[in-house]
C-alpha positions in Angstrom: 13.1 12.0 -30.1 16.4 11.2 -31.1 17.3 10.0 -27.3 14.4 7.8 -27.5 15.3 5.7 -30.4 18.9 5.0 -28.9 17.2 3.7 -25.5 15.1 1.5 -27.5 18.1 0.7 -29.9 20.3 0.0 -26.8 17.4 -2.1 -24.8 17.4 -4.5 -27.6 20.8 -4.7 -28.0 21.3 -5.5 -24.8 18.6 -8.3 -24.6 19.9 -9.8 -27.7 23.7 -10.1 -26.2 22.0 -12.1 -23.3 20.7 -14.3 -25.7 17.0 -12.8 -25.2 15.1 -13.4 -29.0 11.9 -12.0 -30.0 9.0 -13.8 -28.5 5.6 -14.5 -28.9 3.3 -12.6 -26.9 1.1 -14.0 -24.0 -1.9 -12.0 -26.0 -1.1 -11.4 -29.9 -4.1 -9.4 -30.4 -2.5 -6.5 -27.6 0.9 -4.9 -27.6 2.0 -2.3 -25.2 4.0 0.7 -26.1 6.3 0.4 -22.9 5.8 -3.1 -21.6 5.4 -6.5 -22.9 5.7 -9.9 -21.0 6.0 -12.6 -23.4 6.9 -16.2 -22.9 10.4 -17.7 -23.4 10.8 -21.4 -23.9 14.0 -22.0 -22.4 13.3 -19.4 -18.9 10.1 -18.9 -18.7 9.0 -15.3 -19.3 10.7 -12.3 -19.9 9.5 -8.7 -19.7 11.0 -6.1 -21.8 10.2 -2.2 -20.3 10.8 0.6 -22.7 10.4 3.6 -21.0 12.5 6.7 -21.0 14.4 6.9 -17.6 13.1 3.3 -16.4 16.6 2.0 -16.1 18.3 4.6 -14.3 15.6 5.4 -12.0 15.6 1.3 -11.0 19.2 1.6 -10.2 19.0 4.7 -7.8 15.3 4.1 -6.2 15.0 0.3 -6.6 15.3 -2.6 -3.5 17.7 -5.4 -4.3 15.4 -8.0 -6.0 15.5 -10.3 -3.2 14.8 -7.6 -0.7 10.6 -9.1 -1.2 9.2 -12.3 -2.3 7.9 -13.3 -5.2 4.7 -14.2 -3.7 4.9 -10.7 -2.5 5.8 -9.5 -5.7 3.0 -10.8 -7.3 0.3 -10.1 -5.3 1.0 -6.4 -5.5 1.4 -7.1 -8.8 -2.3 -8.4 -9.5 -3.9 -5.1 -7.5 -1.3 -3.2 -9.5 -2.2 -4.5 -12.9 -5.9 -4.2 -12.3 -5.7 -0.5 -10.7 -4.0 0.2 -14.2 -6.1 -1.2 -16.5 -9.2 0.5 -14.8 -8.0 3.7 -15.1 -7.0 2.8 -19.2 -10.7 2.4 -19.1 -11.8 5.4 -17.3 -8.9 7.7 -19.1 -10.2 6.9 -22.4 -6.5 5.4 -23.2 -4.7 8.6 -22.0 -1.5 9.2 -21.0 0.4 7.3 -19.3 -2.5 5.0 -19.3 -2.5 4.0 -23.2 -2.7 0.4 -23.0 -4.0 -2.7 -20.7 -1.3 -4.7 -19.7 -1.8 -8.2 -20.1 -1.4 -10.2 -16.4 -2.9 -13.7 -16.0 -2.7 -13.9 -11.8 -2.8 -18.0 -11.9 0.3 -17.4 -13.8 3.8 -17.2 -12.2 5.7 -15.4 -13.9 8.8 -15.9 -11.4 10.6 -13.5 -9.3 12.3 -11.5 -12.6 9.3 -10.3 -14.1 7.5 -9.9 -10.8 10.1 -7.7 -9.4 10.8 -6.1 -12.3 7.0 -5.2 -13.1 6.1 -4.5 -9.4 8.9 -1.6 -9.6 7.6 -0.3 -13.4 4.7 0.4 -11.2 6.6 2.3 -9.0 8.2 4.1 -11.6 5.2 5.4 -13.3 3.8 6.4 -9.9 6.9 8.6 -9.3 7.2 9.8 -13.1 3.6 10.5 -13.3 2.9 11.7 -9.5 0.0 9.4 -9.7 -0.8 6.5 -6.7 -1.6 3.4 -8.2 -2.5 2.2 -4.8 -5.7 4.0 -4.5 -8.2 3.2 -7.4 -8.9 6.6 -9.6 -6.7 9.1 -7.2 -3.2 10.6 -8.1 -1.1 12.4 -5.2 
């Protein structure tokens, strides 16, 4: 618990150091404990991921941002979000599928958000031994 609180505090401090402020959510009625995509007037969209181990996993497992195109990430994320949100409904909000992800396929969130969201799904597959590529199937 103490480690999680320290991680959350350090993420918010880091975001504030780089000029990120609290942004209104895309869907004010919906929030997620570990992931939030929000609007940012100056740069478009931001993504905040608060999941224990995510940053370390990203540093050691993710490919460089330029490895795939923004379009590749967008297409994959549309599929992953659909699978994720279906799992939330199927599992009645049980761990790790506690909240749906508000992702509009008609919006281009930009390379940074699409990249981080894509690798968030890969991280969750690894951490929880699930397979989001095949709806309803786990490893």
